[in-house]
VEXLUMNU-658699 format. One record per residue (C-alpha): x, y, z; residue in one letter; residue number from 1. Coordinates in steps of 0.5 Angstrom, whole numbers, plus 500, padded with zeros to 3 digits. Layout:
# VEXLUMNU-658699
((X,Y,Z),'A',NUM)
...
This chain:
# VEXLUMNU-658699
((268,633,467),'M',1)
((263,634,473),'E',2)
((261,641,475),'I',3)
((262,641,482),'K',4)
((257,645,486),'V',5)
((259,650,493),'I',6)
((253,653,495),'Q',7)
((254,660,499),'A',8)
((252,659,507),'A',9)
((245,662,508),'A',10)
((247,667,512),'E',11)
((252,670,506),'K',12)
((247,670,501),'R',13)
((245,678,498),'K',14)
((237,681,500),'T',15)
((233,680,494),'K',16)
((231,686,490),'P',17)
((223,687,492),'T',18)
((222,692,487),'D',19)
((222,690,480),'E',20)
((221,697,477),'A',21)
((228,699,480),'K',22)
((232,694,477),'L',23)
((236,698,472),'G',24)
((241,694,468),'F',25)
((247,691,471),'G',26)
((247,693,478),'K',27)
((245,687,482),'I',28)
((249,680,482),'F',29)
((246,673,484),'T',30)
((249,670,490),'D',31)
((253,664,486),'H',32)
((258,664,479),'F',33)
((261,659,475),'F',34)
((269,659,474),'T',35)
((273,654,470),'M',36)
((281,655,469),'P',37)
((285,653,463),'Y',38)
((293,652,463),'H',39)
((296,650,456),'A',40)
((298,643,456),'G',41)
((292,641,461),'R',42)
((286,644,457),'S',43)
((280,647,461),'W',44)
((279,643,469),'H',45)
((276,644,475),'D',46)
((269,647,473),'P',47)
((266,650,479),'L',48)
((260,653,481),'I',49)
((261,657,487),'E',50)
((259,664,492),'P',51)
((261,670,488),'C',52)
((268,673,490),'R',53)
((273,678,488),'P',54)
((278,675,483),'L',55)
((285,674,484),'Q',56)
((289,676,479),'L',57)
((297,678,479),'D',58)
((298,685,476),'P',59)
((302,683,470),'T',60)
((296,678,468),'A',61)
((296,679,461),'M',62)
((288,681,460),'C',63)
((290,687,464),'L',64)
((296,689,458),'H',65)
((294,686,452),'Y',66)
((286,686,452),'A',67)
((285,678,451),'Q',68)
((278,679,454),'E',69)
((272,676,451),'I',70)
((264,676,453),'F',71)
((257,674,452),'E',72)
((251,677,453),'G',73)
((245,672,455),'M',74)
((238,672,459),'K',75)
((233,667,462),'A',76)
((226,669,462),'Y',77)
((221,667,467),'R',78)
((214,665,463),'G',79)
((208,663,465),'K',80)
((207,658,472),'D',81)
((214,659,473),'G',82)
((217,656,468),'A',83)
((224,658,466),'I',84)
((227,659,458),'F',85)
((233,661,454),'L',86)
((232,664,448),'F',87)
((238,661,443),'R',88)
((243,660,448),'P',89)
((247,655,443),'T',90)
((248,661,437),'E',91)
((251,666,444),'N',92)
((256,660,445),'I',93)
((258,659,438),'R',94)
((259,667,438),'R',95)
((263,667,444),'M',96)
((268,661,441),'N',97)
((268,665,434),'V',98)
((271,671,439),'S',99)
((276,666,442),'A',100)
((279,664,436),'E',101)
((280,671,433),'R',102)
((283,673,439),'L',103)
((288,667,440),'C',104)
((284,664,446),'M',105)
((282,657,447),'P',106)
((274,655,446),'Q',107)
((270,652,451),'V',108)
((266,645,449),'D',109)
((259,647,447),'E',110)
((255,642,451),'N',111)
((259,644,457),'L',112)
((258,651,457),'F',113)
((250,650,456),'L',114)
((250,645,462),'E',115)
((254,650,467),'A',116)
((250,655,464),'L',117)
((243,651,466),'T',118)
((246,649,473),'K',119)
((248,656,475),'L',120)
((241,659,473),'I',121)
((237,653,476),'L',122)
((241,654,483),'L',123)
((240,662,483),'E',124)
((232,661,479),'K',125)
((229,665,485),'D',126)
((233,671,482),'W',127)
((229,671,476),'I',128)
((224,677,476),'P',129)
((217,676,474),'H',130)
((215,682,471),'G',131)
((214,683,463),'S',132)
((221,686,460),'G',133)
((225,684,466),'T',134)
((229,678,466),'S',135)
((236,675,468),'L',136)
((242,677,465),'Y',137)
((248,672,464),'I',138)
((255,675,462),'R',139)
((260,670,460),'P',140)
((267,672,460),'T',141)
((273,670,458),'M',142)
((280,673,461),'I',143)
((288,671,460),'A',144)
((291,670,467),'T',145)
((297,668,466),'E',146)
((303,673,469),'P',147)
((307,675,464),'A',148)
((309,681,460),'L',149)
((311,681,452),'G',150)
((306,681,447),'V',151)
((304,673,445),'H',152)
((297,669,446),'P',153)
((297,667,453),'A',154)
((298,660,456),'N',155)
((293,661,462),'E',156)
((286,663,462),'Y',157)
((280,664,466),'L',158)
((272,662,464),'F',159)
((267,665,469),'F',160)
((260,667,468),'I',161)
((256,671,473),'I',162)
((249,674,473),'M',163)
((244,678,475),'G',164)
((236,680,475),'P',165)
((235,686,470),'V',166)
((229,691,468),'G',167)
((229,696,461),'A',168)
((237,697,458),'Y',169)
((235,704,457),'Y',170)
((232,709,462),'P',171)
((226,711,456),'E',172)
((225,703,456),'G',173)
((221,702,450),'F',174)
((221,709,447),'S',175)
((224,712,441),'P',176)
((231,714,443),'T',177)
((235,720,440),'K',178)
((242,717,436),'I',179)
((248,721,435),'F',180)
((252,720,428),'V',181)
((260,721,429),'T',182)
((264,721,423),'E',183)
((270,723,427),'E',184)
((271,717,430),'Y',185)
((270,709,428),'S',186)
((268,703,432),'R',187)
((272,698,427),'S',188)
((276,697,421),'A',189)
((276,691,416),'P',190)
((280,685,418),'G',191)
((279,688,425),'G',192)
((276,685,431),'T',193)
((269,688,430),'G',194)
((265,682,429),'Y',195)
((267,680,436),'C',196)
((265,681,443),'K',197)
((272,683,445),'A',198)
((272,688,451),'G',199)
((277,693,447),'G',200)
((272,694,442),'N',201)
((267,697,447),'Y',202)
((273,701,450),'A',203)
((274,704,444),'A',204)
((267,706,443),'S',205)
((267,710,450),'L',206)
((270,717,448),'Y',207)
((265,718,443),'A',208)
((259,716,446),'S',209)
((261,720,452),'E',210)
((261,726,447),'I',211)
((254,723,445),'A',212)
((251,723,452),'K',213)
((253,731,454),'K',214)
((250,733,448),'M',215)
((243,729,450),'G',216)
((243,723,446),'Y',217)
((243,716,448),'T',218)
((247,712,443),'Q',219)
((253,713,437),'V',220)
((251,711,430),'L',221)
((258,708,428),'W',222)
((260,709,420),'L',223)
((265,705,416),'D',224)
((272,707,418),'S',225)
((275,707,411),'V',226)
((270,712,407),'E',227)
((266,714,414),'R',228)
((260,714,410),'K',229)
((256,707,411),'Y',230)
((252,705,417),'V',231)
((255,700,420),'E',232)
((252,699,428),'E',233)
((249,703,434),'V',234)
((252,704,440),'G',235)
((252,696,442),'T',236)
((247,694,437),'S',237)
((245,692,430),'N',238)
((241,698,425),'M',239)
((235,697,422),'F',240)
((232,702,417),'F',241)
((225,701,414),'V',242)
((226,705,407),'I',243)
((220,704,402),'G',244)
((217,697,403),'D',245)
((224,694,405),'E',246)
((228,693,411),'L',247)
((235,695,410),'I',248)
((241,693,415),'T',249)
((248,693,414),'A',250)
((251,686,411),'P',251)
((256,682,415),'L',252)
((263,684,413),'M',253)
((267,683,419),'G',254)
((267,689,422),'T',255)
((260,689,425),'I',256)
((257,684,430),'L',257)
((253,678,428),'P',258)
((247,680,432),'G',259)
((243,674,435),'V',260)
((237,678,436),'T',261)
((239,681,429),'R',262)
((238,675,426),'D',263)
((232,673,429),'S',264)
((229,680,426),'V',265)
((231,678,419),'I',266)
((228,671,421),'R',267)
((222,674,423),'L',268)
((221,679,418),'A',269)
((222,675,413),'K',270)
((217,670,415),'S',271)
((211,675,415),'W',272)
((213,677,408),'G',273)
((218,683,409),'V',274)
((223,685,404),'K',275)
((229,684,408),'V',276)
((235,687,405),'V',277)
((242,687,407),'E',278)
((247,692,404),'R',279)
((251,698,405),'R',280)
((247,704,406),'L',281)
((250,711,406),'S',282)
((249,717,410),'M',283)
((247,721,404),'D',284)
((242,715,402),'E',285)
((239,716,409),'V',286)
((238,724,408),'M',287)
((235,723,402),'D',288)
((230,718,404),'T',289)
((228,722,410),'I',290)
((227,728,406),'A',291)
((223,725,401),'N',292)
((219,721,406),'G',293)
((221,714,404),'A',294)
((224,713,411),'L',295)
((219,710,415),'R',296)
((222,707,421),'E',297)
((229,706,425),'A',298)
((230,701,430),'F',299)
((237,698,434),'A',300)
((237,690,435),'S',301)
((241,687,441),'G',302)
((240,682,447),'T',303)
((239,688,452),'A',304)
((233,691,449),'A',305)
((232,687,444),'I',306)
((228,692,439),'V',307)
((230,699,441),'S',308)
((226,704,437),'P',309)
((229,710,434),'I',310)
((226,717,433),'G',311)
((231,722,431),'L',312)
((238,722,428),'I',313)
((243,728,430),'Y',314)
((247,729,423),'Y',315)
((252,734,421),'R',316)
((250,739,426),'G',317)
((242,738,425),'R',318)
((237,733,428),'E',319)
((232,729,423),'Y',320)
((226,726,426),'P',321)
((224,720,424),'I',322)
((216,718,423),'N',323)
((215,724,428),'E',324)
((219,721,433),'G',325)
((214,715,434),'K',326)
((215,708,435),'T',327)
((214,705,427),'G',328)
((209,699,426),'S',329)
((214,694,424),'L',330)
((219,696,430),'T',331)
((213,695,435),'E',332)
((211,688,432),'R',333)
((218,685,432),'L',334)
((219,687,439),'Y',335)
((212,685,441),'N',336)
((214,678,437),'E',337)
((220,677,440),'I',338)
((219,678,447),'L',339)
((213,673,447),'Q',340)
((217,668,444),'I',341)
((222,669,450),'Q',342)
((218,669,455),'Y',343)
((213,663,453),'G',344)
((207,667,451),'Q',345)
((207,665,443),'K',346)
((209,659,439),'D',347)
((215,659,437),'D',348)
((216,656,430),'P',349)
((223,657,429),'F',350)
((225,652,435),'G',351)
((229,659,438),'W',352)
((226,657,446),'R',353)
((229,653,450),'I',354)
((226,651,457),'K',355)
((230,649,463),'I',356)
((225,649,469),'A',357)
((217,648,469),'D',358)
């Protein structure tokens, strides 16, 4: 299908931010977005890049009632001499199609998805900030739009892509965060949708996140929903611990998101000779390794923050510093290496970086 482009009139375009230090995250959006509707029997049709506008939905649109909504998080980076890069975009595209399958939603052709993404970024390239650690955040989204009540998969959908310039995800920037461990609430269960980027997963996490925030903690560390003892995810990211000479992370068992950054961390660490172990790790073991000094570092990984060091864990009424509240050496090395690959500042031995403009 040919992607049609309608550009916003010059006088209707937004003023671009001039102070990149004040970008924040998820507050500013570009002039255009991509839309493509789906109807059963007709499949996807009429792909369009157009000026950003409010969506018009019937109050009975099924996404509003039965949570058929999925999304992805990606970034475009401005490298030296103005080059524009994407980082492993096909992995995000494939993961979105996995989410679509689980929620009984139609998949999007990978080539069309990437073409739409590239055309939209190039149209909005002047929105990509220049500073280190800044980027153009990209949010592909799919929602059920059929106006109907009754629990069943919808027959109509809308796929759209919005974008906006961003700075650091956490106010702390690349500084150690404080994490709250909850045993009362759980994020996902075996057989559920924990491995998908579905809106309902995030809605279910808000209550515990607000509790943590009011107590002064940055994110929630989620435990398994069955025994409430094994580490799973932290907030919107995958969780890693450096214990002794091992880098340990939870295995992909259907309850956590298979993070693209998670996979990048694992592959990078292995290439450096680090012993990476994907296994279940209980909070009892975490506490033991804090007590005996074997726990050297902890960090979270995700598209938004890349790698975020963790300096303190709150568990059962007590705070436990990690590495004296400082960023660990492996954490910092992983952050810098991935960042430099993303911006084209280092060789990319894995073929992760895709240049879409010089």
